[in-house]
VEXZA-836165 format. One record per residue (C-alpha): x, y, z. Coordinates in pm, whole numbers, plus 32768, in hexadecimal, padded with zeros to 4 digits. Layout:
# VEXZA-836165
XYZ...
This chain:
# VEXZA-836165
5521EDE929EE54BBEF6428D855B5F03D28B75560F18C27C15608F2C0274755DCF42F271A56BDF53E2683567EF6BD26E956EAF7F8264F56B8F93226B55738FA5C25A5586FFA9226225897F9D327465958F855273558DBF76126D85858F64627CA57ECF4C827B45724F40628C1574BF28528A55643F20C299F5640F0862A215544EFD62AB45533EEB52B9D553AEE002CD55600EEC02DDF5728EDB12E2B570FEDC52C665765EF1F2C86586BEF122D6F591CEDF32CD5591AEEDB2B865967F0492C415AD0EF982D125B47EEFF2B915AFCF0552AF25B75F1242C0F5CFFF1092BDB5CCAF1362A6D5C3EF2A62ABE5D3FF2D42BC55EB0F26E2B075EF9F32929CE5EACF49F29FB5D9BF50828E55E2CF64B28345D05F62727335BE6F5B228475B83F59B297D5AE5F44D2A0B5A0CF42C2AFA5958F3122BB55847F3152CB8577DF1DE2D70562AF2072DD7558DF0F32E535566F0052D09557FF1212C145708F15B2BC0573CF2932AF95878F2EC2A36589EF45629B159CAF4C928A859C3F65028765A86F6D427545AD6F7EC268B5AF1F74D25405A23F652249D5B45F57724545BBEF54925895A33F53125FC5A14F3F624E85B68F37125655B13F36326CC59D4F2D326895A52F1CA25CF5B3AF17726C75A4AF14F27F45950F0B327295A70EFA626925ACEEF2E2814593AEF49286B58E3EE68276459FEED8527DD59A7EDC22959583DED2E28F45874EBFD282E5977EB86291F5876EBDB2A5B5783EB1229A55875E9ED295058EEE9F62AE75778E9EE2B005705E8D02A415844E8102ABC57AEE8322C2D5641E7EC2B9B56D3E6842B2C579EE6572C4D5694E68A2D60557BE5C92C93552EE4782D3755ABE35B2C195441E2DD2B51
């Protein structure tokens, strides 16, 4: 798994942060299904968040008119992503241990 982030702004335009997570199609699909409800449940007045998946790449895009709102949303989704990646690593390790032949 690999994640990267870029923030973009043109003078007077809304601020935008793009987080890209790379992995297998299965890993990315699990993360997408876990994050999707977080982008739909509560209306976002200060930031708009969207998710997209293409193959083994998940893109999280956050758009905001204020730096503080962009930072708050980016921090929130970064924490959620880190937790999901940590859980996925622990679950994956458990599956590898369970499936390995006894010594």
